[in-house]
DODREN-835034 format. One record per residue (C-alpha): residue number from 1; x, y, z. Coordinates in steps of 0.1 Angstrom, whole numbers. Layout:
N
REC,NUM,X,Y,Z
...
This chain:
408
REC,1,-422,-273,-41
REC,2,-404,-293,-67
REC,3,-371,-280,-68
REC,4,-349,-281,-41
REC,5,-311,-268,-34
REC,6,-301,-308,-34
REC,7,-311,-306,-73
REC,8,-286,-276,-78
REC,9,-250,-279,-87
REC,10,-236,-260,-60
REC,11,-199,-270,-56
REC,12,-176,-240,-59
REC,13,-201,-217,-71
REC,14,-214,-184,-56
REC,15,-250,-188,-39
REC,16,-274,-157,-31
REC,17,-289,-172,0
REC,18,-321,-152,9
REC,19,-329,-156,47
REC,20,-354,-140,72
REC,21,-332,-125,96
REC,22,-353,-97,108
REC,23,-345,-103,146
REC,24,-351,-81,173
REC,25,-322,-60,188
REC,26,-316,-47,225
REC,27,-284,-23,229
REC,28,-271,-32,199
REC,29,-272,-73,202
REC,30,-298,-98,189
REC,31,-324,-104,217
REC,32,-337,-135,201
REC,33,-318,-157,174
REC,34,-345,-182,169
REC,35,-348,-170,131
REC,36,-308,-172,127
REC,37,-307,-207,140
REC,38,-337,-218,118
REC,39,-313,-210,90
REC,40,-285,-230,100
REC,41,-295,-265,85
REC,42,-296,-247,50
REC,43,-265,-228,56
REC,44,-242,-256,68
REC,45,-255,-281,40
REC,46,-241,-253,15
REC,47,-211,-246,31
REC,48,-205,-285,33
REC,49,-211,-287,-6
REC,50,-180,-261,-6
REC,51,-203,-233,-19
REC,52,-194,-197,-17
REC,53,-223,-182,2
REC,54,-236,-147,-2
REC,55,-262,-144,28
REC,56,-290,-116,19
REC,57,-317,-103,44
REC,58,-335,-73,56
REC,59,-339,-57,92
REC,60,-365,-36,103
REC,61,-379,-6,78
REC,62,-353,17,74
REC,63,-371,35,45
REC,64,-352,28,16
REC,65,-320,43,28
REC,66,-289,34,51
REC,67,-296,37,89
REC,68,-269,24,111
REC,69,-298,14,135
REC,70,-307,-13,111
REC,71,-274,-25,103
REC,72,-272,-62,100
REC,73,-237,-63,119
REC,74,-253,-76,148
REC,75,-268,-103,128
REC,76,-236,-113,110
REC,77,-219,-112,145
REC,78,-242,-137,161
REC,79,-247,-159,128
REC,80,-208,-161,131
REC,81,-209,-176,165
REC,82,-237,-201,156
REC,83,-220,-212,127
REC,84,-188,-214,140
REC,85,-167,-196,112
REC,86,-164,-157,97
REC,87,-193,-140,85
REC,88,-180,-109,67
REC,89,-204,-81,63
REC,90,-201,-59,32
REC,91,-206,-25,38
REC,92,-235,-24,11
REC,93,-259,-45,-8
REC,94,-248,-38,-41
REC,95,-220,-20,-59
REC,96,-179,-18,-55
REC,97,-180,-29,-21
REC,98,-203,-58,-23
REC,99,-188,-70,-54
REC,100,-150,-70,-39
REC,101,-167,-89,-5
REC,102,-182,-115,-29
REC,103,-152,-118,-56
REC,104,-129,-129,-28
REC,105,-144,-141,3
REC,106,-118,-156,28
REC,107,-119,-192,27
REC,108,-142,-210,49
REC,109,-165,-176,55
REC,110,-195,-167,45
REC,111,-203,-132,33
REC,112,-234,-111,42
REC,113,-247,-81,23
REC,114,-258,-52,43
REC,115,-294,-47,48
REC,116,-314,-54,15
REC,117,-340,-23,25
REC,118,-313,2,25
REC,119,-320,4,-11
REC,120,-353,14,-24
REC,121,-354,-8,-49
REC,122,-356,-40,-27
REC,123,-396,-28,-18
REC,124,-405,-4,-48
REC,125,-438,-12,-63
REC,126,-423,0,-97
REC,127,-415,-27,-117
REC,128,-385,-14,-136
REC,129,-368,2,-102
REC,130,-372,-34,-84
REC,131,-360,-51,-114
REC,132,-331,-26,-119
REC,133,-319,-37,-81
REC,134,-327,-72,-89
REC,135,-303,-74,-117
REC,136,-276,-58,-95
REC,137,-280,-85,-69
REC,138,-281,-112,-96
REC,139,-245,-103,-106
REC,140,-231,-112,-78
REC,141,-240,-148,-76
REC,142,-244,-179,-97
REC,143,-274,-195,-81
REC,144,-304,-183,-60
REC,145,-317,-202,-29
REC,146,-347,-188,-11
REC,147,-349,-198,28
REC,148,-368,-165,42
REC,149,-402,-180,45
REC,150,-413,-149,65
REC,151,-404,-130,36
REC,152,-423,-149,6
REC,153,-458,-130,8
REC,154,-438,-98,-2
REC,155,-432,-89,-39
REC,156,-398,-77,-31
REC,157,-366,-78,-54
REC,158,-347,-104,-34
REC,159,-376,-126,-29
REC,160,-395,-126,-62
REC,161,-373,-109,-91
REC,162,-338,-120,-83
REC,163,-347,-161,-85
REC,164,-365,-153,-118
REC,165,-329,-145,-133
REC,166,-309,-171,-117
REC,167,-310,-211,-116
REC,168,-330,-211,-82
REC,169,-345,-235,-57
REC,170,-358,-234,-19
REC,171,-339,-241,9
REC,172,-348,-265,38
REC,173,-369,-243,61
REC,174,-390,-233,33
REC,175,-393,-271,24
REC,176,-404,-277,61
REC,177,-428,-247,62
REC,178,-447,-259,30
REC,179,-449,-295,40
REC,180,-461,-284,76
REC,181,-486,-259,66
REC,182,-499,-282,37
REC,183,-513,-302,63
REC,184,-537,-276,75
REC,185,-550,-275,39
REC,186,-551,-310,26
REC,187,-566,-341,40
REC,188,-569,-322,74
REC,189,-579,-344,103
REC,190,-608,-331,120
REC,191,-618,-314,141
REC,192,-597,-284,128
REC,193,-596,-256,152
REC,194,-581,-224,145
REC,195,-568,-202,175
REC,196,-561,-163,169
REC,197,-545,-137,193
REC,198,-521,-115,197
REC,199,-521,-75,193
REC,200,-514,-74,156
REC,201,-552,-71,149
REC,202,-548,-50,116
REC,203,-525,-77,102
REC,204,-548,-103,109
REC,205,-583,-94,108
REC,206,-584,-101,71
REC,207,-577,-133,75
REC,208,-606,-146,93
REC,209,-630,-147,64
REC,210,-608,-175,45
REC,211,-600,-195,80
REC,212,-641,-195,85
REC,213,-643,-218,51
REC,214,-616,-241,63
REC,215,-619,-247,103
REC,216,-644,-263,122
REC,217,-644,-236,148
REC,218,-623,-205,155
REC,219,-612,-196,190
REC,220,-603,-156,193
REC,221,-586,-140,226
REC,222,-561,-115,231
REC,223,-567,-79,213
REC,224,-579,-101,184
REC,225,-612,-104,202
REC,226,-619,-68,211
REC,227,-633,-59,179
REC,228,-659,-91,180
REC,229,-665,-86,215
REC,230,-676,-49,203
REC,231,-694,-60,175
REC,232,-715,-82,201
REC,233,-722,-46,217
REC,234,-698,-53,247
REC,235,-683,-20,259
REC,236,-641,-25,267
REC,237,-634,7,284
REC,238,-597,17,270
REC,239,-589,-15,254
REC,240,-572,-5,221
REC,241,-599,-8,194
REC,242,-602,4,158
REC,243,-636,10,150
REC,244,-633,-2,113
REC,245,-623,-35,127
REC,246,-658,-35,147
REC,247,-679,-35,111
REC,248,-655,-60,96
REC,249,-658,-86,129
REC,250,-696,-80,125
REC,251,-694,-93,91
REC,252,-674,-120,102
REC,253,-697,-131,128
REC,254,-725,-133,104
REC,255,-706,-152,79
REC,256,-697,-178,106
REC,257,-731,-183,116
REC,258,-742,-191,79
REC,259,-714,-213,76
REC,260,-721,-232,106
REC,261,-684,-223,121
REC,262,-687,-214,159
REC,263,-664,-183,166
REC,264,-657,-188,203
REC,265,-649,-155,221
REC,266,-640,-150,260
REC,267,-667,-147,283
REC,268,-646,-131,312
REC,269,-613,-109,311
REC,270,-585,-98,335
REC,271,-589,-60,334
REC,272,-568,-32,347
REC,273,-563,8,346
REC,274,-528,2,330
REC,275,-507,-23,313
REC,276,-484,-32,344
REC,277,-474,-61,369
REC,278,-484,-36,399
REC,279,-514,-23,385
REC,280,-544,-33,407
REC,281,-565,-60,384
REC,282,-599,-80,383
REC,283,-616,-105,364
REC,284,-649,-90,351
REC,285,-675,-105,328
REC,286,-675,-93,291
REC,287,-704,-74,301
REC,288,-691,-55,330
REC,289,-656,-38,320
REC,290,-648,-8,339
REC,291,-648,23,316
REC,292,-614,31,328
REC,293,-597,-3,324
REC,294,-583,-23,296
REC,295,-585,-63,293
REC,296,-549,-77,294
REC,297,-557,-113,293
REC,298,-587,-137,290
REC,299,-603,-147,324
REC,300,-602,-178,340
REC,301,-635,-194,328
REC,302,-624,-186,294
REC,303,-590,-201,297
REC,304,-606,-236,309
REC,305,-633,-234,282
REC,306,-609,-229,255
REC,307,-584,-255,271
REC,308,-609,-280,271
REC,309,-623,-271,236
REC,310,-587,-276,221
REC,311,-577,-310,240
REC,312,-606,-326,217
REC,313,-590,-311,182
REC,314,-571,-331,159
REC,315,-556,-303,139
REC,316,-548,-268,153
REC,317,-535,-235,136
REC,318,-523,-211,168
REC,319,-513,-177,160
REC,320,-511,-152,185
REC,321,-510,-154,226
REC,322,-544,-148,248
REC,323,-530,-118,266
REC,324,-500,-98,277
REC,325,-480,-128,283
REC,326,-448,-110,290
REC,327,-461,-96,321
REC,328,-466,-128,344
REC,329,-500,-118,358
REC,330,-514,-113,324
REC,331,-500,-148,310
REC,332,-524,-174,325
REC,333,-546,-175,291
REC,334,-520,-183,271
REC,335,-506,-212,295
REC,336,-540,-224,293
REC,337,-540,-226,255
REC,338,-506,-244,257
REC,339,-520,-271,283
REC,340,-549,-275,259
REC,341,-528,-280,230
REC,342,-502,-306,249
REC,343,-531,-324,261
REC,344,-544,-334,229
REC,345,-531,-358,202
REC,346,-537,-328,176
REC,347,-512,-319,148
REC,348,-507,-283,159
REC,349,-488,-257,137
REC,350,-476,-225,160
REC,351,-474,-194,138
REC,352,-463,-157,148
REC,353,-433,-142,163
REC,354,-453,-134,194
REC,355,-465,-168,198
REC,356,-432,-182,197
REC,357,-418,-157,222
REC,358,-450,-167,243
REC,359,-436,-202,245
REC,360,-402,-192,254
REC,361,-414,-170,281
REC,362,-436,-196,296
REC,363,-408,-222,291
REC,364,-423,-245,268
REC,365,-403,-266,244
REC,366,-410,-261,209
REC,367,-410,-298,204
REC,368,-443,-300,221
REC,369,-456,-287,187
REC,370,-461,-306,158
REC,371,-444,-274,139
REC,372,-435,-240,150
REC,373,-435,-217,117
REC,374,-411,-190,112
REC,375,-434,-170,92
REC,376,-463,-154,109
REC,377,-481,-134,81
REC,378,-469,-156,54
REC,379,-481,-186,72
REC,380,-516,-171,75
REC,381,-516,-163,39
REC,382,-506,-198,29
REC,383,-533,-213,52
REC,384,-558,-191,37
REC,385,-547,-201,0
REC,386,-536,-165,-9
REC,387,-508,-165,-36
REC,388,-472,-159,-18
REC,389,-449,-144,-45
REC,390,-415,-157,-34
REC,391,-429,-195,-36
REC,392,-445,-185,-71
REC,393,-409,-175,-83
REC,394,-393,-203,-67
REC,395,-418,-227,-84
REC,396,-411,-209,-119
REC,397,-388,-231,-142
REC,398,-353,-229,-144
REC,399,-344,-217,-177
REC,400,-310,-206,-196
REC,401,-325,-168,-200
REC,402,-300,-141,-192
REC,403,-300,-122,-159
REC,404,-314,-90,-175
REC,405,-348,-110,-182
REC,406,-377,-117,-158
REC,407,-400,-96,-141
REC,408,-395,-58,-140
């Protein structure tokens, strides 16, 4: 990452700032503002340099058309409180309303465009359609700063096409992400342990093959462990399991054996008939899960074993909790991983929204770890070495070509 926003001539100019503000909402209010807070260093520096800041971001998956459930209004309200200045929400992303908001912003304010994904062009796979939308976005600003790391894995208009049309650079969050994640791929301190968990198996299982080539060993818990345990022949009762993932996991187990990289799986599980605090629960061996029960956490033997293994690591990449941490009876496994990491002198990167939420729920300060990444899937892709379109665009040379040129 060679270009930073400190290299841009910003004073008095309109800066289109792409952020990742895809935060959870509850009753029309922001339920967790961690991603908004992560944007503050870049925002405050731009304002201090007299930039006219135009924020753009997405929220949820509204399907390419306006949907009030996914309005950025609650996000703008929370950002206004955190920044201590007005955040004016444009009624649209492009068109006359957005143009008017950007043309004459109130002094000392920030303009936020409405949800990018209210426009089909933002996520279109058609280069021409995406390019037309990017061209309209680009007319709203003089410069582009990308600082939404969670979005850089997507070839979306605001992430990939717009920076190719404007002088561009990376914001402070993306710079910090790249610096931290690069320590997991270059001159790594070993032993290097990867910890995978969480419930989003489909989003993560494809990463395991690449991680086998990087890590010295891999610990897998949470629902991520289910296809691997099933591949070993274990019956998991009513635990959620996609049969297609079992075949994939079986291939990874073979790959890991050939590579000499141990994949450490739970040996015992906490199970119950339903996902509830009041449900009767028991600890069982992985060979003895009752047919009417589901696994909701790793068991105490697995928790101790994982924690002891992590205490000897020198580099750790952790993505995903070990169980249903939101419910106290099933948080012990995740807490054990935290204990193991904080007891070691490893450089630890914590990744993924669920993992960060687990830290907050367990009352663990982010400062206890080397770095807490704002991008779950993006961090996995980066560590694997997959190309990230948003970073590719930010690394492209700034040139005097006009706004209508570029991809799409």
